Each structure stands twice: as structure tokens, then as C-alpha cells.
N, C-alpha and C positions, 0 to 999 in steps of 0.2 A: 933237734933230731931230724935233720933234713936229708941225711944220706943213709941208705941201707945197703947192706951187703947183697950181692947178687948170687944166685944159684949158678952152677956150672952152665946151665942153659941160658944164662943172662937174665933170668926172671928174679925180681926182688922177692924176699920172703913174704908169704901171705900175711896181711894184716886185715883185721875186720874193718868195716866201714863205720861201725858205731860200737862203743863200749858203754854198758850200763852197769849200775850198782846201786845199792841202797843208801850210800853216802855216810855210813857209820865210820867212826874212827878206825884206823888199822887198815886191813886189806881192802875194804870198799874204797877208801879214799886213795889208796895206792893205785887201784884200777883207774880211777878218774884222773889221777895225775899222769899216768902213762898215756892216757888218751890225749890229754892236753899237750904233753911233751911231743907226741907224734902227730899232733894236729888232726886227730881222729875225732869225729863227732862223739859227744858223750851225753849221757842222761840217765834216766831210770826213775823208779818210784821211790819215794821216801815217806816216812810217817808224817801225819798232819802236824803242822808247826815246825817242819824240818827238824824234828826231834833227833838228837844223838846224845851219846854219853857225855860229850863235852859241851852240851847246851844246844846250840842250833847249828845245823849244817851250813857252812859258808855259802853265800849267794853265788860265788864264782862257779859252783857246780850246778849245772843245768838240770835239776831234778824236778819232778812233778810230785806234789803232795797228794797222798791218799786221803780218803775221807776219815780215816781213823789214825790215831797216834800209836797203834799197835805195830810191832815189827813184822810178825809173820805175814800179814797180807801183802806188804811191799816186797818181801822176799819172794813170795809165790808169784806175784805179778811180774817181777823182773825175770824170773825163770820162764814164765809163759811167753813174754815178749821177746825173748832172745832165741837165737838159733842153737846156742850151746852155752854151757856154764863152765867156767874155770874156777875151781875151789882151791885156794892156797891156805895152808895151815901149818902148824908145827905140833909135833908130838902125837896128837890124836884129834879126830873130828868130835866135836861136841856142840851142844846148844844150837844156836842159829846156823852155825856152819853145817852141822849134821842135818838140820831141817832143810837147808838149801839142797843138799844131795837127795833127800827124800822127795822134795818137790820135782827135781829134775827127773827122777825115776818115775814119779807119778805121771808127769806130763810127757814121758818118753822123749826127753831131750838129751842129746849127747852131753856128757860132762867128763871132766878130768879132775881128780882130786890129787893134789901134789903137796907132799910134805917138804916145804922149802928148806927145812933144816937138814935134810938128808938127800935131796934130789937135785938133779941138774936142770938148769933152765932149758937145756936142749930138749928135754922131754916135752916141754910145752911147745917148743918150736915145731917138733915133729907132729904133735897133735894138731896144732893150728894148720899146718900144711896139709894134713890129711882131712880134717873136718871142714875147714874153710868157712867158718861161721861169719856171716855178714854182720850179725849183731851178737856180740859176746858179752855175757854177764860175768863179772868178776866178783867173787865173794870170799869171805873168810872171817877169822876172828877179829873182834874189836881190840883196840889198844890196851884196855884194862885187863884183858885176859892173858895177853902176852906182850908186856911192855916192849916197845921198839919194833913190833911186827910190821907196822906201817912202813917204816924205812927199809926193813929187810925185804918186804914184799915188793916195794917199788924197785929196789936194786935188782931183785930177781926178775921182775917183769921187764925192766929195761934191757937186761941181758938176754932174756928169751926173745923179745921182739927184735933185737939186733942180730941174733944168731943167723948165720947163713947156712945154706944147704951143705957147704963144704964142711962146716963144723959138725953138722948132723951126721954126715957119712964117715967122719973120722973114727 
């Protein structure tokens, strides 16, 4: 991902300088993968022991372990440490994904909740260009909740990050 579309003014679409997530399967890892694809710094907090539903979060993801193996503390810390949170989901918000939105509201952080099964990636492009978060938290359901959501979220994010201002104004 070395080339990005330019806006009519010649500016590339806005991209954050850092992407964080909790490292869980599904949307969290899609966020980390898009960071790697775009050579954006990545990180975030994860449970003690790098706990995830598939065992251990791969070491290729530069995450910091919390003192606890519980998921909510890392979810909250990632919201606190970011400038804005992008929540990707399908069907409806529930569980940890809904908790992420509650933490964003509690900490007065901008957030966008996007149902990737019915929304356009251009909505994310517009939001990123408006909010311009330097540190972006990406969160959403784990793989077991919606099988295949990691791949769908990654494709959605790659399209959103590549979208140009021309596509936005169309």
C-alpha cells in the first residue's frame, strides 16, 4: 500500500499516525492488519498473557499486556489512549463492541459505529477526513460472533483508507 489517491487539492486522504486495538480475532486484528499494510504504527492494550479466543495474540502485533486477563480494562484503556474510535460491526452492536461505544461516550471521545454489511467505506473516509485522529482505535466483534468478519472488516478498511476525496464527493 504505497500509493494513495489524492484529493482535488492534491492532498492525500487523511490517515492516522497510529492504530490501536485489543488484538482479539475479527475486527481488532483487521485494524492491526490495515496498519501493517499502510505502514502505520500500531499497538494498543491487550489482556495479560496476550489472551484471545484463539489462544494467544500473535507476537507480530505490537501490543502491551494489561495487569489483568479481563477484556474490559484493555477495551477502556484503548479508548482512553486514542483520539477517536472506529467501531465496525454487522447486524447490531452487542457485548464488547457495545462496551467500546459506552467507553467512548464516557470519555467524550469521537466515535463512528459502522455496520459494514450495509454501509459504504466512503462513510469512514469522510469521518476520518473530518475528525483527523492521530491515534485511531479500531474495534468490533470477534470472529466467533460473526465468522469471517475479520476478512470482511479488513477489506472494508482497505477500501476506506484508499478512498479519495473524488469518491467522497461523487
